[in-house]
C-alpha positions as CSV (number, residue, x, y, z in Angstrom):
1,M,35.4,-42.4,30.4
2,A,33.9,-44.4,33.4
3,E,30.5,-45.5,32.8
4,T,27.7,-43.4,34.5
5,E,25.8,-45.3,37.2
6,N,21.9,-45.3,37.5
7,L,21.1,-43.2,40.4
8,L,17.8,-45.6,40.9
9,S,17.5,-49.5,40.6
10,D,15.7,-51.2,38.0
11,E,12.9,-52.1,40.4
12,E,12.6,-48.4,41.2
13,L,12.5,-47.4,37.8
14,D,9.8,-50.1,37.1
15,A,8.0,-48.9,40.0
16,L,7.8,-45.3,38.4
17,S,7.0,-46.6,35.2
18,E,3.7,-48.4,36.8
19,G,2.7,-45.4,38.7
20,I,2.8,-42.8,35.8
21,E,0.6,-45.4,33.6
22,D,-2.2,-46.3,36.3
23,G,-2.2,-42.3,37.4
24,S,-0.8,-42.9,41.1
25,I,2.0,-40.8,40.3
26,K,1.2,-37.3,38.9
27,T,2.7,-35.7,36.0
28,D,3.2,-32.4,34.6
29,T,3.6,-30.9,38.0
30,G,6.7,-28.7,37.2
31,I,7.1,-25.0,37.2
32,N,6.1,-22.8,33.7
33,M,3.9,-25.4,32.6
34,Q,1.6,-22.7,30.8
35,V,4.9,-21.5,28.6
36,K,4.0,-22.1,25.0
37,V,6.8,-23.4,22.5
38,V,6.8,-21.8,19.1
39,K,8.9,-23.2,16.3
40,H,11.4,-20.8,14.9
41,D,13.5,-21.9,11.9
42,L,16.7,-20.0,12.0
43,T,17.4,-20.2,8.5
44,N,14.0,-18.4,7.1
45,E,14.0,-14.7,7.3
46,D,11.0,-13.3,9.1
47,S,8.9,-10.9,7.3
48,S,6.4,-9.7,9.9
49,L,9.1,-7.1,10.8
50,G,10.8,-4.7,8.4
51,V,9.2,-3.4,5.0
52,N,6.7,-1.4,4.8
53,V,4.3,-3.1,1.9
54,G,2.1,-0.2,2.0
55,A,4.7,2.1,1.3
56,L,5.7,-0.2,-1.8
57,D,2.0,-0.1,-3.2
58,M,2.1,3.6,-3.1
59,I,5.5,3.6,-5.3
60,N,3.8,0.9,-7.4
61,E,0.8,3.3,-8.1
62,R,3.3,6.1,-9.2
63,F,4.8,3.7,-11.6
64,V,1.9,2.6,-13.1
65,R,0.8,6.2,-14.5
66,Q,4.4,6.8,-15.7
67,F,4.5,3.4,-17.3
68,R,1.4,3.9,-19.0
69,L,2.2,7.1,-20.5
70,G,5.5,5.9,-21.4
71,L,4.3,2.8,-23.4
72,L,1.6,5.0,-24.8
73,D,4.5,7.4,-26.0
74,V,6.8,4.4,-27.7
75,L,3.7,1.8,-29.0
76,R,1.1,4.4,-29.8
77,T,-1.5,2.4,-28.1
78,S,-3.1,2.8,-24.6
79,P,-2.2,-0.1,-22.6
80,R,-4.3,-1.1,-19.6
81,I,-2.2,-1.6,-16.4
82,Q,-3.8,-3.1,-13.0
83,M,-1.5,-3.2,-9.8
84,K,-1.6,-6.4,-7.9
85,D,-1.1,-6.1,-4.2
86,V,2.7,-6.4,-3.2
87,E,3.1,-10.2,-2.0
88,I,6.3,-11.5,0.0
89,V,6.8,-15.4,-0.7
90,K,9.5,-17.7,-1.0
91,F,11.9,-17.4,-4.1
92,S,11.1,-20.8,-4.8
93,D,7.7,-20.5,-4.4
94,Y,7.8,-17.7,-6.8
95,L,9.5,-19.7,-9.2
96,S,7.3,-22.7,-9.5
97,D,4.4,-20.5,-10.6
98,L,6.6,-19.8,-13.8
99,K,6.8,-21.7,-17.3
100,P,9.4,-20.5,-19.8
101,P,10.2,-18.9,-22.2
102,L,9.9,-15.6,-20.5
103,A,11.5,-12.5,-21.1
104,V,13.6,-12.6,-17.5
105,N,15.9,-9.4,-17.4
106,T,18.4,-9.5,-14.0
107,I,18.6,-5.8,-12.9
108,R,20.7,-3.7,-10.5
109,L,19.1,-0.8,-8.6
110,N,21.9,1.1,-7.5
111,P,22.2,1.8,-4.5
112,L,20.1,-1.2,-3.1
113,R,22.2,-4.2,-2.7
114,G,22.0,-7.1,-4.6
115,F,20.1,-7.8,-7.8
116,S,16.2,-7.5,-8.5
117,M,14.5,-9.1,-11.6
118,V,11.9,-8.1,-14.3
119,V,9.7,-10.5,-15.6
120,I,7.7,-10.0,-18.9
121,D,5.3,-12.0,-20.4
122,P,6.0,-13.1,-24.2
123,S,2.5,-12.6,-25.0
124,L,3.2,-8.8,-24.1
125,V,6.1,-8.8,-25.9
126,F,4.7,-9.8,-29.2
127,A,1.4,-7.6,-28.6
128,S,4.1,-4.4,-28.4
129,L,6.2,-5.7,-31.1
130,D,3.0,-5.7,-33.6
131,N,1.9,-2.6,-32.2
132,F,5.6,-1.2,-32.5
133,F,5.3,-1.8,-36.5
134,G,1.6,-0.8,-37.0
135,G,-0.3,-3.4,-35.9
136,F,-3.1,-4.0,-33.9
137,G,-1.2,-5.6,-30.9
138,R,-1.8,-9.5,-31.9
139,G,-0.5,-11.8,-29.2
140,I,1.0,-15.4,-30.2
141,G,-0.2,-18.9,-28.9
142,E,2.1,-21.0,-26.3
143,L,5.9,-21.3,-27.3
144,P,8.0,-24.5,-26.9
145,P,10.0,-23.8,-23.8
146,G,13.3,-23.7,-25.2
147,R,12.5,-21.0,-27.8
148,L,14.5,-18.0,-27.9
149,F,13.8,-14.3,-28.6
150,T,14.8,-13.1,-31.9
151,P,17.2,-10.0,-32.3
152,T,13.9,-7.9,-33.2
153,E,12.2,-9.2,-30.2
154,N,15.2,-8.4,-28.0
155,S,15.2,-4.8,-29.2
156,I,11.2,-4.8,-28.5
157,I,12.0,-5.8,-24.7
158,N,14.9,-3.5,-24.1
159,I,12.7,-0.5,-25.4
160,M,10.1,-1.6,-23.2
161,L,12.8,-2.0,-20.1
162,D,13.8,1.6,-21.0
163,V,10.3,2.7,-20.2
164,F,10.2,0.6,-17.3
165,F,13.3,2.0,-15.9
166,G,12.6,5.3,-16.4
167,S,9.0,5.0,-15.0
168,L,10.6,2.9,-11.6
169,Q,13.2,5.6,-10.8
170,D,10.5,8.2,-11.1
171,A,8.2,6.2,-8.7
172,W,11.2,5.8,-6.1
173,S,12.5,9.4,-6.4
174,P,10.3,10.8,-3.2
175,I,11.8,7.8,-1.1
176,I,15.3,7.6,-2.7
177,G,17.4,8.2,-5.8
178,I,17.8,4.7,-7.8
179,K,19.5,4.0,-11.2
180,C,18.4,1.1,-12.9
181,E,21.0,-1.0,-14.8
182,H,20.6,-3.9,-17.0
183,V,22.4,-7.1,-15.8
184,S,21.8,-10.0,-18.1
185,S,18.7,-11.4,-19.8
186,E,17.0,-15.1,-19.7
187,I,14.4,-17.4,-20.8
188,N,14.2,-19.6,-18.0
189,P,13.7,-17.6,-14.6
190,Q,15.4,-20.8,-12.7
191,F,18.9,-19.5,-14.4
192,A,18.3,-15.9,-12.5
193,Q,19.3,-16.5,-9.2
194,I,18.8,-13.2,-7.4
195,A,18.2,-15.0,-4.4
196,D,18.4,-18.7,-2.6
197,E,15.4,-20.7,-2.9
198,N,14.3,-20.4,0.7
199,D,14.9,-16.5,0.9
200,L,12.1,-14.4,0.9
201,V,11.3,-12.0,-2.1
202,I,9.1,-9.0,-2.8
203,V,7.0,-9.6,-5.7
204,S,5.3,-6.6,-7.5
205,R,2.7,-8.0,-10.1
206,F,1.5,-5.6,-13.0
207,V,-1.0,-7.2,-15.0
208,S,-0.8,-5.5,-18.5
209,E,-3.6,-5.5,-21.6
210,L,-2.1,-4.6,-25.1
211,G,-3.8,-4.6,-28.6
212,Q,-6.6,-6.8,-29.3
213,E,-7.3,-8.5,-25.6
214,V,-3.8,-9.4,-25.3
215,K,-3.3,-9.7,-21.3
216,G,-0.1,-10.6,-19.7
217,N,2.1,-10.0,-16.4
218,I,5.0,-7.8,-15.8
219,D,6.7,-8.8,-12.3
220,L,9.1,-6.7,-10.6
221,V,10.9,-9.0,-7.9
222,Y,13.0,-7.4,-5.0
223,P,15.1,-9.5,-2.8
224,Y,13.8,-9.0,0.8
225,S,17.1,-8.6,2.0
226,S,17.7,-5.6,-0.4
227,L,14.9,-3.6,1.1
228,K,15.5,-4.3,4.6
229,P,18.5,-1.5,4.6
230,I,15.9,1.2,4.0
231,R,13.2,0.0,5.9
232,D,13.4,3.3,7.9
233,L,12.6,5.4,4.7
234,L,9.8,3.0,3.6
235,R,8.1,3.5,7.0
236,S,8.0,7.2,6.8
237,R,5.4,9.1,4.9
238,V,5.4,8.6,1.0
239,Q,5.0,11.5,-0.9
240,T,3.1,10.6,-4.0
241,G,3.3,13.9,-6.0
242,D,4.4,17.3,-5.6
243,G,0.8,19.2,-6.0
244,D,1.5,20.2,-9.4
245,E,0.5,17.2,-11.4
246,A,-2.3,17.8,-13.8
247,S,-4.3,14.7,-12.0
248,D,-3.6,16.0,-8.5
249,K,-5.5,19.4,-9.7
250,E,-8.8,17.6,-11.1
251,W,-9.0,15.5,-8.3
252,S,-8.7,18.3,-5.8
253,S,-11.4,20.4,-8.2
254,E,-13.5,17.5,-8.1
255,L,-13.6,17.1,-4.7
256,K,-14.2,20.7,-3.8
257,N,-17.4,20.6,-6.3
258,A,-18.7,17.5,-4.4
259,S,-18.3,19.3,-0.8
260,L,-20.3,22.0,-1.9
261,D,-23.3,20.2,-2.2
262,A,-23.1,18.9,1.5
263,G,-26.0,20.2,3.5
264,M,-25.2,22.4,6.6
265,P,-27.7,23.2,9.7
266,V,-27.2,26.9,10.0
267,A,-29.0,28.7,13.1
268,V,-29.0,32.5,14.4
269,E,-28.3,32.8,18.0
270,L,-29.5,35.9,19.4
271,G,-28.5,35.8,22.8
272,E,-27.2,33.4,25.6
273,I,-28.6,33.5,29.1
274,E,-27.1,31.7,32.3
275,T,-29.4,30.8,35.1
276,T,-30.4,28.1,37.6
277,L,-32.4,25.2,37.7
278,S,-34.7,26.4,40.4
279,V,-35.3,29.5,38.3
280,L,-35.9,27.9,35.3
281,K,-38.6,25.4,37.3
282,N,-40.0,28.1,38.5
283,L,-40.7,30.3,35.1
284,R,-44.6,30.8,33.7
285,V,-46.1,31.7,30.7
286,G,-46.0,35.6,30.7
287,D,-42.7,36.0,32.7
288,T,-40.2,38.5,31.5
289,I,-36.5,37.5,31.2
290,D,-34.1,40.1,31.2
291,F,-30.6,39.8,29.7
292,K,-28.2,42.1,28.0
293,K,-28.4,42.1,24.1
294,P,-25.0,41.4,22.6
295,E,-23.8,43.7,20.2
296,H,-24.1,41.1,17.3
297,A,-25.8,37.7,17.1
298,R,-23.7,34.7,16.3
299,V,-24.2,32.3,13.3
300,M,-23.9,28.7,14.3
301,V,-23.2,25.9,11.6
302,N,-23.2,22.7,13.3
303,D,-23.6,24.3,16.6
304,M,-20.2,25.9,16.1
305,P,-19.8,29.8,15.8
306,V,-18.7,30.9,12.3
307,F,-19.8,34.7,12.1
308,T,-20.9,37.6,13.8
309,A,-24.2,39.2,12.3
310,D,-26.6,41.9,12.8
311,V,-30.4,41.2,12.4
312,G,-32.6,42.6,10.6
313,S,-35.3,42.5,7.0
314,S,-35.1,42.2,3.8
315,G,-38.7,42.7,2.4
316,T,-41.0,40.7,4.1
317,Q,-38.2,38.3,5.3
318,V,-36.2,38.4,8.5
319,A,-32.5,38.8,7.4
320,I,-28.9,38.7,8.9
321,K,-26.0,40.7,7.5
322,L,-22.6,38.9,8.0
323,V,-20.1,41.3,10.0
324,D,-16.9,39.0,10.8
325,A,-15.8,35.7,10.9
326,L,-15.3,34.1,14.1
327,E,-12.2,31.6,14.9
328,P,-13.2,28.1,15.7
329,P,-12.9,27.3,19.6
330,A,-9.6,25.9,20.5
331,N,-11.1,22.7,22.0
332,H,-13.3,22.0,19.1
333,N,-12.2,18.6,17.2
334,D,-14.6,18.4,14.5
């Protein structure tokens, strides 16, 4: 290949360099100089578009209600479970905050693709074990990193997972029917590779308290890629209940009772007259205004006609008798 020849001589190149350094030659005079460059790593997944985190929060709220009731039925104790906000993080960042041993369970959520993960703090396992056999839910101190769970402890973990799976399937039912399947168990989350280190995962954390002030986390970790195919379903409105649940009825009743105490300004309009500004300016005390009396007066609530009424008296008080209800005006936005 022939060597490329310089279009400028050495003297000309030196002159250009000197001109740029002393400012005699202007720089930054090209086109599109206002365009800003934004770095983009093609190997990283973008979480700004796609999965609706708000929908997952609503799913988690339903899950917490069902999971609490399920544990109450199995452990005969009332756990306190607090839902944290859903987070989207790199899988490596999530793993860096975990310290084995943990009850790490790889699961499959059919028909979602890939594998997900349920991570249970060992303190909750031992508190559940103590509760299950009639104790007070005592926890345990720090465990050595390589400590394995005994068959009895694994049985308790499986019981908790059964309740977890049933609650999760119920929570997802308004969106899509899922079937939970247990795949494998580990004590070190590094061995549960549900995603690559730089892949995004969606973490739902539930802070649970069992027994005598024993507190720990239960994490549900979805690979971000597993929820992307159903992002349209997650964007749609999530129905959190069918309206027949006792909690919904109680909430509706309390809301109704609270609204009954709200103050409402009520006025009775006996008639309405249309006139001009000039006529109004010429009115004096003692003038008589003629108008056609309507058949019924109108009862106004917040300046909106609600009822027609007849005006009369009751004892020494002026009173009205409601005749009929009025439809609100079509253009009324309140």
